[in-house]
Structure formats: C-alpha cells, structure tokens
C-alpha positions in Angstrom: 244.0 -26.9 266.9 246.1 -29.0 270.1 247.0 -27.3 273.2 250.7 -25.4 273.1 253.3 -28.3 274.2 255.4 -27.4 277.4 259.1 -27.1 277.5 260.3 -27.2 281.0 263.5 -27.1 280.4 263.0 -23.5 278.8 261.3 -21.8 282.0 264.5 -21.4 283.9 265.9 -19.0 280.9 262.8 -17.0 281.2 263.2 -13.7 283.4 261.9 -14.3 287.0 258.4 -13.0 287.6 258.2 -9.9 290.5 254.8 -8.9 290.9 255.7 -7.4 294.0 257.7 -4.7 292.5 255.2 -4.4 289.8 252.6 -3.5 292.4 255.8 -1.2 294.2 256.2 1.0 291.3 253.8 0.6 288.1 252.3 4.4 289.2 255.8 5.8 288.8 256.6 7.5 286.0 258.9 6.0 283.6 258.0 2.3 284.9 256.6 1.3 281.4 258.7 3.4 278.7 256.4 5.6 277.0 253.6 5.6 278.8 251.9 6.5 282.0 249.3 3.9 283.4 246.1 5.6 284.2 244.0 3.6 286.1 243.1 0.2 286.2 240.4 -1.3 284.0 239.7 -4.3 285.2 241.0 -7.9 285.7 240.9 -11.7 284.8 241.8 -15.2 284.2 244.3 -13.8 282.1 245.7 -10.8 283.2 245.0 -7.2 284.3 244.4 -4.6 282.5 245.1 -0.8 282.2 243.9 2.4 280.9 247.4 3.6 280.2 248.2 7.2 277.9 251.2 7.6 275.6 253.4 10.3 276.8 254.6 11.7 273.8 250.9 12.1 271.9 248.8 11.7 275.0 246.5 8.9 273.1 245.0 6.5 275.7 246.3 2.5 275.2 245.2 -0.4 277.1 248.0 -2.7 278.5 247.0 -6.3 279.7 249.6 -7.4 282.1 249.3 -11.1 281.4 249.0 -13.4 284.8 251.6 -16.5 284.9 251.7 -18.7 288.1 254.2 -20.3 287.6 257.7 -21.4 284.9 255.5 -23.8 282.7 252.3 -20.8 282.4 255.1 -18.4 281.9 256.6 -20.2 279.4 253.3 -21.4 277.2 252.4 -17.3 277.5 255.8 -16.8 276.2 255.0 -18.9 272.9 251.8 -17.7 272.7 253.0 -14.2 272.2 255.5 -15.2 269.5 251.9 -15.7 267.6 250.9 -12.4 268.3 252.0 -10.4 265.8 249.5 -12.1 263.1 246.9 -10.5 265.1 248.4 -7.3 265.1 248.5 -7.2 261.4 244.5 -7.0 261.2 242.8 -3.3 261.1 239.2 -3.4 261.6 236.7 -0.9 263.0 235.3 -3.7 264.9 238.4 -5.2 266.5 240.4 -3.9 269.5 244.0 -3.7 267.5 247.0 -4.9 269.0 249.8 -2.5 269.1 252.8 -3.6 270.6 254.2 -6.0 273.2 256.6 -6.0 275.8 258.2 -7.6 279.3 258.5 -5.6 282.4 259.6 -7.1 285.5 259.5 -10.4 283.7 255.9 -9.8 283.4 254.4 -9.9 280.0 252.1 -7.4 278.2 250.3 -6.6 275.8 249.4 -2.7 274.3 245.8 -2.5 272.9 243.8 0.1 271.6 241.6 1.8 273.6 237.9 0.4 273.3 235.8 2.3 276.2 235.8 0.5 280.0 232.2 -0.5 279.0 231.7 -4.2 278.0 228.7 -6.2 276.4 228.4 -8.3 279.9 228.5 -4.8 282.3 225.4 -3.8 279.3 223.7 -6.8 280.1 224.0 -7.2 283.9 222.1 -3.9 283.9 219.2 -5.4 282.7 217.5 -6.3 279.4 218.4 -4.0 276.5 216.3 -3.3 273.8 216.1 -5.7 270.7 217.3 -3.1 268.0 220.4 -2.3 270.8 221.2 -6.2 271.0 221.4 -6.4 267.2 223.2 -3.3 266.4 226.0 -4.6 268.8 225.7 -8.3 268.3 226.1 -7.2 264.0 229.5 -5.3 265.1 230.7 -7.9 267.1 230.2 -10.5 264.5 231.9 -8.8 261.7 234.9 -8.4 264.0 235.0 -12.2 264.4 234.3 -12.9 260.1 237.4 -10.1 260.0 239.4 -12.7 261.9 238.4 -15.6 260.4 239.3 -14.1 257.1 242.9 -13.8 258.1 242.8 -18.0 258.7 242.6 -17.1 262.6 240.4 -18.3 265.3 239.3 -16.5 268.5 238.6 -19.3 270.5 237.0 -17.5 273.8 234.4 -15.3 272.2 231.8 -14.1 275.3 230.1 -10.8 276.7 232.9 -10.0 278.6 235.7 -9.8 275.8 233.3 -6.9 273.7 234.1 -3.5 274.2 231.7 -1.1 273.7 232.6 2.5 273.6 229.6 4.9 272.0 228.1 3.4 269.2 231.0 0.9 268.1 231.4 -2.7 269.7 235.0 -4.1 269.5 235.9 -7.7 270.1 239.1 -7.8 272.0 241.1 -10.4 274.1 242.0 -12.3 270.8 245.2 -14.3 270.5 246.1 -15.7 274.0 242.6 -17.9 274.1 244.8 -21.5 273.4 246.8 -20.9 276.4 245.8 -24.7 278.3 247.9 -25.3 281.6 247.9 -28.2 283.9 248.0 -25.6 287.0 244.8 -23.9 286.2 241.6 -26.0 287.5 239.1 -24.3 285.7 238.2 -24.5 281.8 237.6 -20.6 281.7 241.4 -20.4 281.1 242.6 -21.9 277.8 239.9 -23.0 275.3 236.6 -20.9 276.3 234.4 -20.4 279.0 231.7 -22.8 279.3 228.6 -20.9 278.8 229.9 -19.9 275.6 232.3 -23.0 274.7 231.4 -25.4 271.6 231.1 -29.0 272.9 234.0 -30.3 270.3 236.4 -27.8 272.5 236.1 -30.5 275.0 238.0 -33.0 272.6 240.7 -30.5 272.0 239.1 -29.8 268.8 237.7 -26.8 266.9 237.8 -24.3 264.2 236.2 -21.2 262.9 232.5 -22.7 263.6 233.7 -23.2 267.3 233.4 -19.0 267.2 229.6 -19.4 265.6 228.9 -21.6 267.9 229.4 -19.0 270.4 228.2 -15.9 268.7 224.8 -18.4 268.9 225.0 -18.4 272.1 225.6 -14.2 272.9 222.5 -14.3 269.8 220.4 -15.9 272.6 221.3 -13.9 275.3 221.2 -10.5 273.8 217.7 -11.7 272.2 216.4 -13.3 275.1 218.5 -11.7 278.4 220.4 -15.1 279.6 222.1 -17.6 278.3 220.9 -21.1 276.5 222.8 -23.4 279.4 223.0 -23.4 283.1 224.3 -25.4 285.8 225.2 -26.0 289.1 229.1 -27.2 288.0 231.1 -25.8 284.5 230.7 -29.6 283.5 226.9 -29.5 283.7 226.7 -26.9 281.7 229.5 -28.5 279.2 227.5 -31.7 279.2 224.2 -29.4 278.4 226.6 -28.3 275.4 227.0 -31.8 274.3 223.6 -32.9 274.6 221.1 -30.3 275.3 218.7 -28.7 273.3 218.3 -25.0 273.7 214.7 -23.6 275.4 213.3 -20.8 273.7 210.8 -18.2 275.4 207.2 -18.5 274.5 207.2 -15.4 272.9 210.7 -16.0 270.6 209.7 -15.0 267.2 210.8 -18.3 264.5 212.9 -16.7 262.7 214.9 -16.1 265.8 214.7 -19.4 267.0 216.1 -20.7 263.4 219.1 -18.5 263.4 220.3 -19.8 267.2 219.5 -23.0 266.6 221.7 -23.4 263.7 224.5 -21.4 265.7 224.2 -24.0 268.1 223.8 -27.2 266.4 226.1 -29.7 268.1 227.7 -30.6 264.9 230.1 -28.0 263.4 229.3 -29.1 259.7 225.3 -28.1 260.6 226.2 -24.8 261.8 226.4 -21.8 259.5 229.5 -22.5 257.2 230.8 -18.5 258.1 229.9 -15.5 260.5 229.3 -13.8 257.1 226.2 -16.4 256.1 225.0 -15.7 259.6 224.8 -11.9 259.2 223.5 -12.7 255.7 221.2 -15.1 258.1 220.2 -11.9 259.9 219.8 -9.7 257.0 222.2 -7.7 258.2 225.4 -6.8 255.9 228.4 -8.5 256.7 230.8 -5.0 255.9 229.8 -1.6 254.4 230.5 -3.0 250.5 228.5 -5.8 250.4 225.0 -4.2 249.5 227.0 -3.2 246.3 228.1 -6.3 245.9 224.8 -8.1 245.9 223.2 -5.3 243.8 226.1 -6.9 241.0 225.1 -10.4 241.5 221.6 -9.7 241.1 222.4 -7.6 237.6 224.5 -10.7 236.7 227.4 -9.3 236.8 229.2 -11.6 239.8 228.1 -14.8 239.2 225.5 -15.7 243.0 227.9 -17.4 245.4 226.5 -21.8 246.2 224.4 -21.9 248.8 225.7 -24.6 251.5 222.4 -25.0 252.9 218.2 -23.7 252.3 218.2 -20.0 253.4 216.0 -19.4 256.7 212.1 -18.8 255.9 211.8 -14.9 257.3 209.1 -12.4 256.4 211.0 -9.4 254.2 208.1 -6.8 255.6 209.2 -7.3 259.0 213.3 -6.1 258.2 213.7 -3.0 257.5 216.8 -1.6 256.9 218.7 -4.3 257.2 217.8 -5.4 260.8 216.5 -8.8 261.5 212.6 -9.4 262.0 212.1 -5.8 263.4 209.0 -3.6 263.0 209.8 0.2 262.8 209.1 1.6 266.3 206.4 3.7 266.6 207.4 7.4 268.0 205.7 8.1 271.7 204.8 11.4 273.6 202.5 14.4 272.8 204.2 15.7 269.6 204.2 12.2 268.3 200.4 12.0 269.0 199.4 15.5 267.9 201.0 14.7 264.1 199.8 11.0 264.0 196.3 13.3 264.4 196.5 15.2 262.2 198.0 12.9 259.2 195.2 10.7 260.0 193.1 13.4 259.7 194.7 14.6 256.1 194.1 10.8 255.4 190.4 10.7 256.0 189.7 14.2 254.2 191.4 12.6 250.8 189.8 9.5 251.0 186.7 11.7 251.3 187.7 13.4 248.6 188.6 10.8 246.1 185.4 8.3 246.7 182.9 10.5 244.9 185.9 10.7 241.9 186.7 7.7 241.9 182.6 6.5 242.0 181.8 9.1 239.0 185.0 7.9 237.5 183.8 4.3 237.5 180.2 5.1 236.3 181.7 7.5 233.3 184.3 5.3 232.4 182.1 2.3 231.6 179.1 4.0 230.2 181.4 6.0 227.4 182.8 2.2 226.8 179.2 0.7 226.8 178.5 3.9 224.2 181.3 2.7 222.1 180.5 -1.0 222.5 177.2 -0.9 221.0 177.8 -1.0 217.3 179.8 -4.1 217.6 177.3 -5.8 219.7 175.0 -4.9 217.6 176.6 -6.2 214.8 177.8 -9.3 216.6 174.4 -10.2 216.9 173.5 -9.5 213.4 176.2 -11.6 212.6 175.0 -14.6 215.0 171.4 -14.6 213.6 172.6 -14.7 209.7 175.2 -17.6 210.8 171.9 -19.6 212.3 170.0 -18.6 209.5 172.5 -20.0 207.2 172.9 -23.2 209.2 169.0 -23.5 209.4 169.0 -23.4 205.4 171.8 -25.7 205.0 170.2 -28.0 207.1 167.0 -27.7 205.3 168.5 -28.1 202.1 170.0 -31.4 203.2 167.0 -32.8 204.8 164.7 -32.0 201.1 167.1 -33.4 199.3 167.4 -37.0 201.4 163.8 -36.9 200.6 163.9 -36.3 197.0 166.4 -39.1 196.8 163.7 -41.8 198.4 160.9 -40.6 196.5 163.5 -41.5 193.4 164.2 -45.1 194.3 
C-alpha cells in the first residue's frame, strides 16, 4: 500500500492551523461544541490526546488533536481522515472505537472511546510482568487486530503505546492514521510504524496484514522476555536488524515460545502465520468467544476442518490449561494454603494406606478364585493332551509295524 500522494495545490484551501488559539481557548466552555476538555492524556508524533466529557450525558471520551506541521502534512491528514469512516464501522471490545471527527482552529481531531490512561508501554516500563498477565493482554490485543483484518483493514503501527489498558480489558488504538508519510518528517516513527516494531517489508513501502503479525510477534517477544528483540544506536541500525538478524532468546525460553515468535518474525511475509487467528490457535487461545463452539462442531464432523497452510507447532498440552499457552497452574502460597495442602496430603496418604491392603486382598482372592475355577479346565486340557499324544504314538507304531510286514512279505 503506497503513501498518499500530496496535492500541493489543495493545501491553500485548507483552514490555517492556529495552535496559539487552541492553547489559549481549549479549556474554555464551548470551545469544542458538546464537550468539556478535562485533562491532557498524552502526546506524540500524531498529536495531542485529551480526556473530554460529553456534556449531555457525562460520558468520558478521548479526543486526539492531530499535529500538522505544514500545508503538505495537513493536506495528507485531511485525505487520511476521509478514510476514517471505514474504521469507525468496527465495533469490537478490544478496539478503541472511533466516534466522530471534526476540525477546530484548523486542527483536525478524532473523538474516540475512552480506554483509560494506562498503556502496555507504561506497564512494561514499570517492570517485568507475569507470564499470565502478559499473555492475557497480548491475546486481547491480537483479537482487536484480528477484527481489523476481518474488515480488510491493517493497522501498520502496532506497538505497546497503542495498546490501552483499562481494568482487565486491553484495547488497540491509533489505527486508521498510520499510513501518513511526510517528507518533512525525518523519523520513520511517523508514518509506517515504529522501528522497533516495524516489519522488514515496510522499508520497501510494501505491507499488508502479515506486517501486523510481525509487529504482534515483537510485542509477544517483549511481554514474554521483557525487551524488544532488536536494538541499535539508530533507527536504521534497528531496521537493518529486522531485515537480516535473527532474534536472540533467553536461555530459559520455552521451546514452544521460540517457535511461535520465530514464525511471527519471519523475514518473508509468506513464512509467517497466515492470519491472527492462526497465531491465536498456535497459542491455544480462542480467537473469539464463540470459537470453542465452532471447534467442537468441527470435531464432530458438522463443520469441515480448515485446510492447514503449515504444520502445527509442537507443544505439550498438559502445560496449557484453560487455553493459555504453555502455562502450568500456579501454586497458591501463604499459611492457609500450606495448612490446606498438608491436610490434603495427610488425607491422600490415609486413603492410600487403607486401599493398599484392600487392593492386596482383592488381588490374592481374585487370583485364587480364578485359579479354582480354572483348575478343572486345566485338568481336562492335560488329559486331552495325553490322549492326543497316545493316539499319535499309536498311529506311528502302527505305521512302523505295517512297513515291517511289507518288507517281510517281499
């Protein structure tokens, strides 16, 4: 997918961006009709994000005011905003929904559902998270990306900063604007993804849904092992490693983890998972709430099984309870858990002590009864064998005598 072409002639017709007027008035009542801007949530390459409350219903939203540096960039943003309505049609629990758009003081903005102020990036910066927590967040984010792909839409800028956390729910945001490319920007962070999470083919201005799968693989690596797979002194060094280097895993990495991440980070898009759904199934995580029902129907033959495009990744199912990948059940800790465990252990030993003699008696009695019932048949079998041997011996003796008589007669 190529970058939007800039029509320089169209730029003068666009309203002039007035950030001074924005900073002077954005906290005033009525500046943004129907909304009260509460506080700033953050900012970045694409603009400033504020928490706003809809005055009529008191509901919180997030409003992103898009940063535009010059006329050509503003024109590109305006063109991109024309495609946002396609993204606004998607309603998924793991996506930050787009509610509205507009322009104020020449600054384009998007109104989005409020998904909280915490992101996966902030959570990672606070220290390594548990395996269970990291995978729970990753699976939800992957489901959100899958919803985009099912509508033939690609994110192109997946990274922990774009995964918003609110309670137990993770939502993917900042989709729909990541295709912007401007000659006035020197950083590849603006436009087609962030270098640490960018698929190799993006450097050639090529990309599709499999580019998102690559970015998901980088995020999976980070939540599992605490850092991105490739680092460098410059963006170009990082991008070069994405093109040529293989990820280096910690010594204690689970082999099945390596296989999933390696396949996500394959240099050639065709060597990656064919879809986010395939990635989720490799993690033994349902891609949607109803998938377990579909899989049950497939096992019964009601629905034909899908054609596999690649062999399944080997894994130990015993280590993967409840649909989460390769995770053993966590042991409860504490004094109460210790006492309960000791009581259960005593009960287990007591039951075993009672059952052992019962089992021994049952084995002895069972074998004895069986031997008594089998004895007559064994005797009959021996008698039959003896009779058979006597008959064979008699026939052999008769044959020998007959042969001797014939010889004498000659």
